[in-house]
C-alpha positions in Angstrom: -23.2 -24.4 17.8 -25.3 -26.8 20.0 -23.4 -27.5 23.5 -24.3 -31.0 24.4 -22.9 -32.6 28.0 -22.6 -36.6 28.5 -22.5 -37.4 31.8 -21.2 -41.8 31.5 -21.5 -43.6 34.7 -19.9 -46.7 34.8 -20.9 -49.6 37.1 -18.1 -51.4 39.1 -15.7 -49.5 37.9 -11.7 -48.9 38.3 -9.9 -45.5 38.2 -8.0 -46.9 34.8 -11.0 -47.6 33.9 -12.7 -44.0 34.3 -9.1 -42.7 33.0 -9.8 -45.2 29.8 -12.9 -43.5 29.6 -11.7 -39.9 29.7 -9.1 -41.0 26.6 -12.0 -42.4 24.6 -14.2 -39.5 25.3 -11.5 -37.5 23.6 -11.2 -39.2 21.4 -14.6 -38.5 20.2 -14.5 -35.0 20.8 -15.5 -34.4 24.1 -13.4 -32.5 26.9 -13.6 -32.2 30.3 -13.0 -28.9 30.3 -15.9 -26.4 29.2 -14.1 -23.9 26.6 -16.0 -21.0 27.7 -14.2 -20.8 31.3 -10.8 -18.6 31.3 -7.4 -19.9 33.2 -7.1 -21.2 35.8 -8.8 -24.0 33.9 -11.4 -26.4 36.0 -12.7 -29.5 35.1 -16.3 -30.9 34.8 -16.3 -33.5 37.4 -15.7 -36.6 37.0 -17.5 -38.8 34.2 -19.0 -35.6 32.9 -17.8 -34.1 29.4 -19.2 -31.3 26.6 -18.8 -31.1 22.9 -19.5 -28.1 21.3 -20.9 -28.8 17.7 -23.5 -28.7 14.8 -24.6 -32.3 14.9 -27.6 -33.3 16.7 -27.9 -35.0 20.0 -28.2 -38.5 18.1 -25.1 -38.0 16.9 -23.6 -37.1 20.2 -25.4 -39.9 22.2 -23.8 -42.5 19.6 -20.4 -41.2 19.7 -20.8 -41.2 23.8 -22.4 -44.7 23.3 -19.2 -45.8 21.1 -17.1 -44.4 23.2 -18.1 -46.2 26.5 -18.6 -49.3 24.3 -14.9 -49.7 24.1 -14.3 -50.3 27.9 -15.3 -53.6 29.5 -17.6 -52.1 31.9 -21.6 -51.7 32.1 -22.0 -48.1 32.1 -25.5 -45.0 32.2 -25.4 -42.4 29.7 -27.2 -39.5 29.9 -26.6 -36.5 27.3 -28.4 -33.2 26.9 -28.3 -29.9 24.7 -27.9 -26.4 26.5 -28.2 -23.3 24.9 -26.9 -21.9 28.4 -24.8 -23.3 31.3 -23.4 -21.9 34.9 -20.7 -23.0 36.6 -19.5 -22.9 40.4 -17.4 -24.7 42.7 -15.3 -26.8 39.3 -12.3 -27.8 40.6 -8.6 -27.2 38.3 -8.5 -29.6 36.2 -5.9 -32.8 35.4 -5.2 -33.8 32.0 -6.6 -37.4 31.1 
């Protein structure tokens, strides 16, 4: 199973816009908290999401783009696939 990280930067956003993005990305199967971490649950930086699945990069990119286009904001997207990841300093996550 592949792990994908998506970063969506909204141009001139409001706090509400990022909350709407969090909900849209969750509906598309993305998480703000890496599955491999133990409690207390730690979250990725704002606008970063992960999804583990057997899809390819194009499918994941389209899912992230479709979620972002639901918002009334211009955006930039970066999606990458990785086989391993490491973190340090992740904050305790808050619900979307």
